TILUMGU-894346 format. One record per residue: x, y, z of N, C-alpha, C in turn. Coordinates in pm, whole numbers, plus 50000, padded with zeros to 5 digits. Layout:
XYZXYZXYZ;...
***
This chain:
782914413245301782834397145258783004391945155;783404381545148783454375645038782274365045014;781774364044892780704355744849781214342544887;780284332144950780444318844978779184314644891;779544302344828778814293544764777594288744825;778094284044999777134279945075776194287445145;774984285145165773794292245238774334298345363;774274307445416774554311545525773934305145632;774394303245753773794294745889773794304545989;772994301846059772944307746196772174321946203;772564330846262772164344746272772434354246151;773174346146053773614355845958772594350545839;771584342045874770864338145739769924353545734;769774353645578768924366945545767484363545627;766894371845627765544368145647764754374745524;763814361845522762684363745376761744373845413;761494380545332760594393145343759264387245313;758784375945264757704372745255757424358945345;758134357745429758084346445524756984352945632;755734339345645754944348345784754864334445848;754994340445993754644332946069753514321246066;753604308046120752554297646147751514303646219;750344299246233749374304746336749664292646464;749484296946581749684287846724748444280546713;748704267346724748034258246786747084259046902;746234257646915745334256247063745744240447119;745984243747245746204228747328745214221047309;745314208347305744444198947331743784198847462;742374197747458741684198647594742284180347689;742844185847817742964172747858741594161847914;742104151347889740654138747905741054134448029;739954136348128740184130248262739804115148262;740364105348341740144093248340739104089548453;738004080648449736884078648529737384065848590;736614053948661737104048248683736844034048609;736204034948507736164025748379735634013748388;735394007548273734643994648222735623985048338;736853984748267737983979548309738283971048425;738283982748544738503982148681737443977948709;736173979348702735043975748725734913959048729;735513953548585735623940448517736543934148658;737763936848638738753933948743738353931548878;737773939848941737513939749061736203929349085;735483929149014734463916048977735063903248997;735973900548886736673887648892737463883949016;738033892849070738813890949189737703886249319;736443891449317735743888949440734733876649388;734983875749276734293859449259735403848649257;736553850749284737573842949295737313840749423;737353852349513737393850449639735993841449717;735163846249686733963837949678734043823949664;734663818049577734803804549483735763800249592;736353804849617737633796149710737133795249847;736223807649924735763805950053734873793250055;734163792649944732943783949926733873769949949;734473765949859735253751549844735993753149981;736583759650050737013756150178736403751450293;734863757550287734003758850381733163744750338;733413737050228732633729550163731253730150113;730883740750090729593743950031729393738449925;730293738349818730423732549692730923716749695;729943706749654730583692849672731213689749583;732283680849596733513678049505734503688449475;734443702749551735143707449535735963712549667;735693701449807736633706749912737693703049921;738663711949942740033707849978740453693250031;741063687949983741683673649996740523662949950;739433665649874738403656449879738973644549798;739953648549691740313635249595741253628149667;742013634149744743033629049825742443618649899;741523621949989740733613250066740373603350026;739763604749897739183591849815740113582949786;741213588049743742123576249681743083570849790;742983576649932743383568850025742523561650063;741283563250069739913553050120740593541850010;740493544449909740543534049800741653524449831;742893532249870744323523149862743833515250007;743283519150108743053515150229742493500550193;741633507350130740373491450101741233479349995;742013484249932743063474449829743693466849925;744633475050028745623469350108744653458250213;743373463350252743153451550345742313442450276;742143442050106741643431050037743223421550019;744393431049983745433421649968745923412450106;745543420950205746233414250321744873400450369;743573402150321742873390650344743173379750257;743573383350108743953374150022745103366350050;746243372250143747423365650166747263356750281;746263361950357745933348950489745533342850426;744393343950339743403330850287744533320550212;745323327050145746643318450072747593310950157;748063317050277748623311350417747823298850460;746613300950492745683292450549745363279550439;745293282250314744993273850219746493263850193;747653272350180748793263650168748983255550339;748683259950415748933249750562747763237950569;746683243850492745533231250492746013218850361;746703225650274747473217650178748363209750263;749283216750310750413207150390749643198850450;748853197750525748053191550658747503179750576;746633182050439746243173150384747563162850317;748123167050292749503158850213750163149850326;750033154650458750843147650545749763135150557;748743141250605747643127350627747463119250550;747623122150390747513112950305748803103550275;750233109550315751243102450338751033091850418;750713098550557750753089250665749723073550624;748573079550557747683066850539748403058450462;748753065150355749393054450224750303048550317;751253051650437752333043250486751373031950541;750533036950603749953027350717749223016250614;748553021250487748073008650398749082998150362;750393005450320751162998550291751972987350386;751942993350523752172982650619750992972550645;749962976450649748532966250657748532953250534;748972962150405749342952550285750182940350280;751322947350369752302938950416752372929050460;751842930750600751472923750718750472911650701;749362914950595748342904150541749122898050456;750122900150352750782892150269751442879850358;752372887850457753172878450555752282869150617;750962874950647750442863050753749492851550652;749302858050521748912849550443749822839750382;751062841450359752352833750333752642823850440;752342830750544752352816350694751552810850693;750362814850690748882806550714749302793350608;749162797450481749972787450379750512777950360;752042779550446753072769550498752562763950554;751992770350681751602763050794750742751850774;749422755950693748362746150631749232730950557;750002737950457750772729950395751372720250462;752002724150570753362715250677752202707450748;751062713150782750002703350862749672690750800;749362695650657748702684250578749712675150556;750832673650553751792664950544752702661050700;751932663350776752272660850926752912644250954;752212634750859752862618550865753852619150823;754712625150737755962624550699756762638150698;756372643250799756752657550820758412660550804;758852667950741760342673950751760462687650800;760722691350912760712707250963761902715250864;761062721750786761832729950679761752743250737;760832745150801760502764150832759782761250989;760632762451082759962759451208759692771851259;760272784251220760332798851283759892807151183;758452816551214758262822151107758312836151193;758902849151145759172860451168759512857651349;760332850551357760642848251529759782843951614;758632838751565757552834751669757282819151618;757002809851729756842798251766755712794951631;755762782051572754762777951499753572773551587;752332775151525751152774451609751172760051564;751202747251648750752736851696749492731451720;748452739851761747152737851777746472728251685;746652729551589745702718251500746352702051501;747682705051538747712689951521747792683851640;747772695751771747052685651924745922685151912;745212693951817743742691451820743492674851735;743992673351643744132660351592744472646051684;745332650751780745872640051847744602637151958;743772650251994742852647752104741912641152036;741192644551902740352635151846740732621651832;741662618751800742092604351809741542597551915;742272604752047741832599152175740422598052208;739482607452161738262606952200737502593152104;737962594551983737672578751907737922568851993;739182565852036739472554252123738222553752242;738112564352285737132564052389735632562052364;735362565752261733862561252204733962547952191;735172542752121735382528552084735122520852201;735602527752339735542518252466734242516352505;733542526752515732362528252559731152524952487;731342520352383730682512952242730432498152252;731682491152328731892478852310730632468152369;729952460352300728772453152348729262443852498;728412443652577728432439052715727962422652708;727442418352611726512406452637727082396652511;726712383152509726842375752404728332377352361;729222381352429730842380652397731232367052366;730602354452388731342341052342730592339652208;729712344452158729382341452005730372345051925;730142334751808730912335951684731002349951638;729742357651623730052370151551730522379251626;730132378551769730492387451874732132389951882;732772376051869734312373651871735192380051751;734142378051635734812383951516734792401051558;733622408051569733392423551596734562424451687;734812418751801735472421251918737202420251842;737232411251781738762409751706739132425451625;737962426651550737812437151461738432449751494;737662452451620737372462651708738962466251769;739242454051816740752455751890741902459551809;741392452851693742632455851605742672469351555;741452477651534741272488351475742082503451615;741432494751733741862502851825743452503951850;744172493251818745442493451806746422501451715;745582502251597745862507951455745932525051537;744722525551599744662542251658745912543951762;745652534651816746762536851955748292538151873;748542531751748749732532151695749762547051650;748662549351578748622566351526748912574651627;748232575351749748652583651854749942584551893;750602572751908751942571651946752682577351848;752432578251731753342581751589753232597551629;752092601551612751982615851646752582622151768;752292616451861752792621852001754722621351978;754862612351952756602612351885756902624451808;756122625851692756322638851613756302648151658;755372651451734755172662251799756362666351925;756632657651957757842658652061759112660351988;759102656251873760162660051776760122671551730;758962676151675758862689651618759202701151688;758812697851852758992709151956760552711151965;761092698651969762692699651987763472707651896;763072701551755763602710051632763042722451654;762112728251686761512739151697762432750951805;762672741651898763242748851983764902753651961;765272742451897766932740651819767102751151734;765762752251686766112767351559765772777851615;765002779251711764882792751786766202796351857;766772786751917768222788351981769332790651868;769272784751764770072788251678769902801851590;768482805951611768662820251524769142829951609;768832826851801769282836451850770862836751867;771452825551856772972822051857773362831651703;772582830251616773202836451492772582849351504;771702856251561771822870251564773012878051687;772932868351798774142872851865775572873551790;775792864151712776782862751614777232876451533;776022881651494776002893351405776382900551524;775762907151638776032914851703777392915851739;777922903651763779242904551852780282907751689;779782903151600780762907351480780792921551439;779682926951430779482942151430780352949451551;780332943551675781092949951797782582947951778;783042937951700784282935251669784872941551570;784132944851456784402953551369784462969451428;783682975551529783632986751569784992988051654;785442975451728786162977851814787542975451742;787622971851628789142970851528789212985251473;787762990551428788323002751376788593015351475;788133012251593788213021551704789903020951744;790373006251743791543003451815792653008451685;792393009851563793253013151463793473028451487;792233036351525792153053751529793053051851643;792933048651732793873047451872795383047151826;795633036551739797173033551725797853045251653;796543052051538797223059751459797403070951536;796753074951663796813090051743798243087751803;798273076551871799693072051959800703075351884;800713068751762801893071951657802323084651658;801223098051640801333108951650801523118851773;801223113851903801233114652027800073126152036;799193120651977797873130651989796973123652069;795713131852135794603126552211793673117352138;792863107552189791983098452113790833096652208;790073109852227788733106352330787673098952230;787253107452119786463096652053786433083551973;787993078751951788213065351954788083059852060;788583062752200788173057652293787093052752338;786043062352318784653060852368784123053052286;784503052352145783723039052048784383027052080;785793027652128786183015352157785433010452327;785473019352415784833011652558783333009552516;782443012752402781093011652373781102996752300;781662995952220781952982852155782912970652190;783682972752297784412961852371784702963952493;783662968652586784032974152724784692961952816;784582950352806785082940252878786562935152832;786802937852701788252937252629789402941052740;790322933652808791372936152872792152949052802;792672956752888793542968452822792522981852778;791202979352784790512992152749790623001552850;790232999352979790153005753098791453015553131;793033009853061794073014353094794163028952980;793223027952894793493038752824792793053652873;791733051952962790673060252968791543075253043;792813068353141793573080853157794463092153059;794663082752949795573087552847794603094952745;793113090752743792653095952607792283110552583;792583116252706792133134052677793593142852631;794933134952678796083141152653796913131552583;796883120252549797963112952480798993108552537;800223105852485801423103252538802373107552390;803413112252453804463117152353804973107152295;805683108852166806133096452098807583094852158;808333082152116809403076852135810613087852113;810453095651980811253104351935811143116352031;809993122052075809963132052106810733130752253;810643118952301811103114752447812503117252451;813143113252317814683112352300815203128052280;814723134452214814583149152200814653153852311;813853154752408813613160252546814813157052629;815393143852578816203138052715817893145152695;817983150252589819493153752565819173169152662;818763179152635818993192352757818893186052899;818023177352914817443176053066818783165453097;819403161853008820703153953083821953162853133;822013176453009823163183153039822763189253161;821363192053194820963203053324821423192353447;820883176453457821483175353521822773165953589;823503166753487825183167253526825523177953581;824743191253529825463205153613824763205553754;823483200353756822653198153925823863188154009;824263176753944825153168754028826593173554059;826953182353931828503187753971828093197854084;826763209254091827123218854196826433209554303;826063201154337825763191054439827253190054538;827953183954404829493179854513830383191454528;830283203654456831253214654505832703212654451;833253225254476834723225954469835143223654320;836363212454318837083213154195836083204454087;835373196154152834483186854083833343195353984;833013207254065832023214253988832593221753881;834023229253910834713236453806834853228253690;835293213353691835683204153604834553199453541;833753199153595832343195253523831583206853424;831743216953492831313227853387832273231053285;833483228953262834303231653206834003221353080;834203204053131834323193153018833253186553009;832203190453088830873180253089831163167253180;830383155953100830513144753170831833136653123;832963147653008833883141652973835033135853107;834743145153222835973142853316834763140453416;835193127853503834513123553618835173123953723;834553134053829835133131153933834053125454092;834683114354103833403109754178834593098054323;833533105454430834353100954556833733085854561;834483078454625834373064954635832933062454731;832203052054650830723051054711829733059854659;829743067154574829093078954502828163073054379;827123076654365826623073454218827223081854124;827363069454017828223075353906827093080153795;826653095253815825483103153778825773100553588;826673103153574827003101253408826763089153329;827293078653425826893066053388825493062653354;824913064653476823543062253455822603070753342;823093083653326822523091253229822813084553064;823983081453090824513074052956823833060952932;823443053953032822923039753020821183043753000;820813054753043819013056453028819183061252854;820043068952803820013074552719820003063852604;820933052552639821243040552536819843031652540;819073032152644818143027152652817183031952573;817083045252561816283052752492816413051852329;817843051252290818203047552146817443034152083;817653027852188817163010952173815353009052175;814853021452210813403018952234813093014852362;813933012452450813363002552585813303012852683;812063019952687811503031352802811783024852961;811403009452939811403005053117813103005253158;813613003853067815163004253103815683018053130;815133026053040815873041553074815283046053185;814043042853235813253046553337814143040453492;814253028853473815133021253533816413025753572;817003031853501818713039853501818293048253583;817083055853541817023074353628816583068953775;815933056953773815403057053919816613054154037;817913052053975819243050454053820163063754069;819223074054039820103087654061819683092954180;820583103554244820183108154343818733117654342;818453123354457816483131854429817063140354378;818093150054379818093160554330818493161654186;818723150054124819093149653989817853143553936;816903133454003815963126553950814753137753940;814913150454027814023159853996813933167553886;815093170153822815153174953678814553165353587;814253154953607813573145653499811933143153541;811233152053659810053145653691808993144453586;808913156953530807933156953415808183149153264;809603146453296810053136553170809733121353203;809783118453326809703104253376808153099153387;807093113553379805943110253379805583107553255;805733113753144805643112453002805993100952941;807313097052981807983082252940806773071253020;806263073653124805783061453205804253062453115;803793075353066802393072752998802663067852834;803903069252809804463061852677804093048452708;804793043652823804683028752827803493021952856;802563030352934801423024052972800563025252832;800603032852756799793034452635800373022352540;801683016152546802003009752422801442992452505;801862992152642801562980052662799692978852661;799082988052711797742989052681797052985252527;797942987052471797752987552295798122970852272;799062966952329799802954352287798712943652378;797982945852515797082937352555795902936052477;795242949852406794042950852313794292940452205;795322942152123795662934851984795492918652030;796022917052161796252901652196794642894952212;794162906952283793002899352360791762898752244;791742908452132791002907752015791312898551937;792682892851890792742883151807792062868051895;792602866252013792182858752080790732857352083;789742866852075788232868252075788042864751918;788652865251840788222860851690788122848851680;789652842651748789832827451711788512818251759;788252805851690787002799551761787612792251858;
***
């Protein structure tokens, strides 16, 4: 073996002759764990918690019952809601009472204003009447009607009756004896002169009263006439506006129900109004519409006329239209009548156009049944409008 500088390892290491093994230690005695205080404490705490929960749930401890705070809060909320509802009801009731009070005050103020106005009018009327009666000797009837009522003539009539009583008293007080004495003759003459004066004054007052009544009646009639004139003028204006609306609708070929209703209310007796009733809901086609509708109907009428003749006439008519006329002796010249109707339409003579169509055969006339009704409606509308215009112009003239 070669010497190595490293110490030997493993079993090859040399045994130290001086080494002594260490003495063996005694095993430590095993300590047995008993119940211990910690376990006792834990068990006691768990038991106490269980008792506390049991007492709380059963309500033995006040204030710790389960849901006690929630119930108290809910009770408070319910009380608050009840208070709020009561407050809202009181508020609504108060608003209702305030509104009723305001309405009552408004009505009261209106009545007070009416009473004040009436008192002012009565006061003015009384002052005017008193001033008029004070100047009854040289009266001029300046205001005979007050608010549409007759002037009260009772004071003037009472004055006349009082003068008549004076005459009666004078007559009964005439001395019956010694009428031939000079003093009595003088008294009688003076008395008769006074009676004549009184009689003259009575006659004057009676004449004045008669004149006053006549003037008063004339003023009342004039007031009624003026009021009726105002009503007639308003009706005339309404009728003119309604007539203008009907004319505008007629130019467009549209119905005019509202305008006709206004016209019939404003001028029910004006000639021509009743003739518009049947056309108010439908209107009438314009002249231009009738012209445009006539052209295709004319072609159809020529075809119907040719088909009715049959044979070569039908063929020629279908090929050349009304350019070739095939007509037997005594037959109606359908093309000529249709051309005459079309010419009348161009000039705006609806009556002549309808007259030309009336000479056609029944088969050809059947083509124009609806067109003829429309044309007749248009003719009726224009005639009624012309009658209305003339009647309203004549009514406005004095």
